[in-house]
Kinemage of the C-alpha trace (Angstrom):
@kinemage 1
@onewidth
@group {chain A} dominant
@subgroup {mainchain}
@vectorlist {calphas} color= white
{ca arg a 1} P 0.000 0.000 0.000
{ca arg a 2} L 1.347 3.382 -0.949
{ca leu a 3} L 0.914 6.384 1.320
{ca ala a 4} L -0.110 9.708 -0.124
{ca phe a 5} L 2.578 12.352 0.312
{ca asp a 6} L 2.436 15.881 -1.028
{ca arg a 7} L 5.858 17.140 -2.001
{ca asn a 8} L 4.694 20.646 -2.979
{ca pro a 9} L 7.765 21.877 -4.849
{ca ala a 10} L 7.302 25.027 -6.892
{ca ala a 11} L 9.691 27.148 -8.913
{ca ile a 12} L 8.953 30.323 -10.832
{ca glu a 13} L 11.389 32.274 -12.999
{ca gln a 14} L 10.260 35.543 -14.488
{ca asp a 15} L 11.859 38.297 -16.533
{ca gly a 16} L 10.091 41.309 -17.916
{ca ala a 17} L 8.137 44.423 -17.138
{ca glu a 18} L 5.604 43.386 -14.466
{ca pro a 19} L 6.229 39.831 -13.232
{ca tyr a 20} L 3.819 38.683 -10.541
{ca ala a 21} L 4.255 35.369 -8.742
{ca arg a 22} L 1.891 33.808 -6.261
{ca ile a 23} L 2.495 30.430 -4.662
{ca ala a 24} L 0.298 28.804 -2.042
{ca gln a 25} L 1.180 25.465 -0.488
{ca asp a 26} L -0.587 23.601 2.256
{ca gly a 27} L 1.129 20.638 3.853
{ca asp a 28} L 3.908 18.069 3.823
{ca asp a 29} L 7.298 18.615 2.198
{ca asn a 30} L 6.798 22.239 0.991
{ca arg a 31} L 9.450 24.029 -1.075
{ca ala a 32} L 9.070 27.179 -3.136
{ca glu a 33} L 11.456 29.266 -5.195
{ca val a 34} L 10.830 32.525 -7.014
{ca arg a 35} L 13.354 34.265 -9.249
{ca gln a 36} L 12.358 37.555 -10.761
{ca arg a 37} L 15.048 39.348 -12.727
{ca asp a 38} L 15.520 42.207 -15.093
{ca gly a 39} L 12.811 44.500 -16.253
{ca gly a 40} L 10.296 46.523 -14.320
{ca asn a 41} L 8.509 45.870 -11.076
{ca his a 42} L 8.600 42.505 -9.317
{ca tyr a 43} L 5.795 41.201 -7.118
{ca ala a 44} L 5.773 37.915 -5.218
{ca glu a 45} L 3.457 36.347 -2.661
{ca ile a 46} L 4.155 33.016 -1.031
{ca gly a 47} L 2.110 31.266 1.608
{ca gln a 48} L 3.033 27.945 3.134
{ca thr a 49} L 1.272 26.231 5.948
{ca gly a 50} L 2.601 23.039 7.455
{ca asp a 51} L 5.490 20.590 7.474
{ca asp a 52} L 8.987 21.135 6.070
{ca asn a 53} L 8.555 24.622 4.516
{ca leu a 54} L 11.339 26.430 2.682
{ca ala a 55} L 11.141 29.501 0.476
{ca ala a 56} L 13.883 31.197 -1.493
{ca ile a 57} L 13.091 34.464 -3.247
{ca leu a 58} L 15.312 36.496 -5.525
{ca gln a 59} L 14.014 39.803 -6.840
{ca arg a 60} L 16.390 42.023 -8.733
{ca gly a 61} L 16.339 44.450 -11.583
{ca asn a 62} L 15.497 48.057 -12.127
{ca gly a 63} L 12.051 48.494 -10.648
{ca ala a 64} L 10.072 47.837 -7.517
{ca asn a 65} L 10.609 44.658 -5.532
{ca ile a 66} L 7.611 43.789 -3.404
{ca leu a 67} L 7.211 40.584 -1.417
{ca ser a 68} L 4.751 39.194 1.077
{ca leu a 69} L 5.719 35.870 2.623
{ca leu a 70} L 3.823 33.850 5.204
{ca gln a 71} L 4.930 30.518 6.610
{ca ser a 72} L 3.050 28.837 9.377
{ca gly a 73} L 4.238 25.636 11.037
{ca asn a 74} L 7.039 23.087 11.222
{ca ala a 75} L 10.539 23.435 9.791
{ca asn a 76} L 10.192 26.960 8.261
{ca gln a 77} L 13.025 28.747 6.467
{ca ala a 78} L 13.100 31.794 4.247
{ca asn a 79} L 15.927 33.404 2.290
{ca ile a 80} L 15.112 36.614 0.465
{ca leu a 81} L 17.250 38.868 -1.702
{ca gln a 82} L 15.804 42.080 -3.094
{ca ser a 83} L 18.100 44.193 -5.215
{ca asn a 84} L 16.996 47.400 -6.864
{ca asp a 85} L 18.940 49.717 -9.129
{ca gly a 86} L 16.169 51.895 -10.479
{ca thr a 87} L 13.071 53.403 -8.988
{ca val a 88} L 12.491 54.052 -5.323
{ca tyr a 89} L 10.960 50.880 -3.936
{ca asn a 90} L 11.862 47.713 -2.084
{ca ala a 91} L 9.490 46.170 0.391
{ca ala a 92} L 9.057 42.955 2.309
{ca val a 93} L 6.404 41.851 4.741
{ca ile a 94} L 7.333 38.493 6.190
{ca ser a 95} L 5.897 36.302 8.913
{ca gln a 96} L 6.801 32.908 10.322
{ca thr a 97} L 4.898 31.250 13.104
{ca gly a 98} L 6.002 27.996 14.692
{ca gln a 99} L 8.758 25.370 15.006
{ca ala a 100} L 12.278 25.584 13.554
{ca asn a 101} L 12.129 29.071 11.940
{ca ser a 102} L 15.029 30.765 10.174
{ca leu a 103} L 14.905 33.967 8.193
{ca ala a 104} L 17.471 35.902 6.202
{ca leu a 105} L 16.602 39.064 4.296
{ca val a 106} L 18.940 41.149 2.162
{ca gln a 107} L 17.709 44.356 0.574
{ca asp a 108} L 20.299 46.107 -1.528
{ca gly a 109} L 19.727 49.630 -2.737
{ca gln a 110} L 16.972 52.220 -3.162
{ca asp a 111} L 14.223 52.912 -0.652
{ca asn a 112} L 14.224 49.568 1.270
{ca gln a 113} L 11.589 48.644 3.842
{ca ala a 114} L 10.925 45.500 5.818
{ca ser a 115} L 8.614 44.221 8.475
{ca leu a 116} L 9.764 40.851 9.762
{ca met a 117} L 8.024 38.705 12.362
{ca gln a 118} L 8.648 35.331 13.925
{ca asn a 119} L 6.673 33.878 16.768
{ca gly a 120} L 7.723 30.608 18.340
{ca asp a 121} L 10.313 27.848 18.563
{ca gly a 122} L 13.743 27.818 16.842
{ca asn a 123} L 13.744 31.419 15.577
{ca met a 124} L 16.909 33.096 14.130
{ca met a 125} L 16.621 36.131 11.957
{ca ser a 126} L 19.055 38.357 10.121
{ca ala a 127} L 18.427 41.364 7.922
{ca thr a 128} L 20.706 43.484 5.789
{ca gln a 129} L 19.602 46.715 4.181
{ca thr a 130} L 22.345 48.401 2.211
{ca gly a 131} L 22.117 51.877 0.782
{ca asp a 132} L 19.350 54.447 0.509
{ca ala a 133} L 16.380 55.032 2.818
{ca asn a 134} L 16.077 51.794 4.930
{ca arg a 135} L 13.436 51.025 7.549
{ca leu a 136} L 12.985 47.936 9.609
{ca ala a 137} L 10.436 46.783 12.163
{ca trp a 138} L 11.397 43.468 13.715
{ca thr a 139} L 9.383 41.280 16.076
{ca gln a 140} L 10.273 37.927 17.594
{ca asp a 141} L 8.194 36.474 20.400
{ca gly a 142} L 9.479 33.315 22.021
{ca asn a 143} L 11.851 30.352 22.234
{ca gly a 144} L 15.282 30.292 20.498
{ca leu a 145} L 15.394 33.958 19.319
{ca ser a 146} L 19.129 33.967 18.509
{ca asp a 147} L 21.027 35.443 15.554
{ca leu a 148} L 20.121 39.094 16.006
{ca gln a 149} L 22.053 40.443 13.028
{ca ile a 150} L 20.935 43.680 11.452
{ca gln a 151} L 22.952 45.859 9.143
{ca gln a 152} L 21.688 49.118 7.730
{ca ser a 153} L 23.488 51.790 5.784
{ca gly a 154} L 21.541 54.730 4.422
{ca gly a 155} L 18.533 56.531 5.886
{ca ser a 156} L 18.135 53.910 8.652
{ca thr a 157} L 15.146 53.512 10.924
{ca leu a 158} L 14.996 50.618 13.311
{ca gln a 159} L 12.381 49.208 15.666
{ca ile a 160} L 12.912 45.851 17.345
{ca gln a 161} L 10.873 43.919 19.873
{ca gln a 162} L 12.139 40.607 21.180
{ca thr a 163} L 10.476 38.671 23.935
{ca gly a 164} L 12.096 36.006 26.083
{ca ala a 165} L 13.306 32.590 25.205
{ca gln a 166} L 11.570 29.531 26.530
{ca gly a 167} L 12.789 26.014 26.778
{ca gly a 168} L 15.317 24.036 28.668
{ca gly a 169} L 18.909 24.984 29.045
{ca gly a 170} L 21.462 22.529 30.069
């Protein structure tokens, strides 16, 4: 008897004036990858809900880079690179909820913005905003919380809230 298992891989590569990518995954082995390069404005939305989660997003080119990422439970991981050499817009709204968590965001150039959140379990978050206006609002709530690495150069604004770790030490 064969068990049903949803692998959920997804990969999107887009070039051009207004690429828009939307990926939604629900459960099991989740993976998602979005590459948007060259051309105008880049838009990407990714949702993932349960199990092994992983999302890798690359947005670069000469227009706006806008991303909204939501992961919910289990192994979580997100790596995002937004690079902009043209008009005045980068953005990222990211959220992770439970279990292993790990988040790395790099925004390189132009107006930059980010709002990152993690909630429970493994945590670990790093963000780099290089050049131009920068902003960052950062929230982590509980458990591992480590890897507080933030680099900004440019206009810089920073707001961070971290709440205590839980779990056994030994």
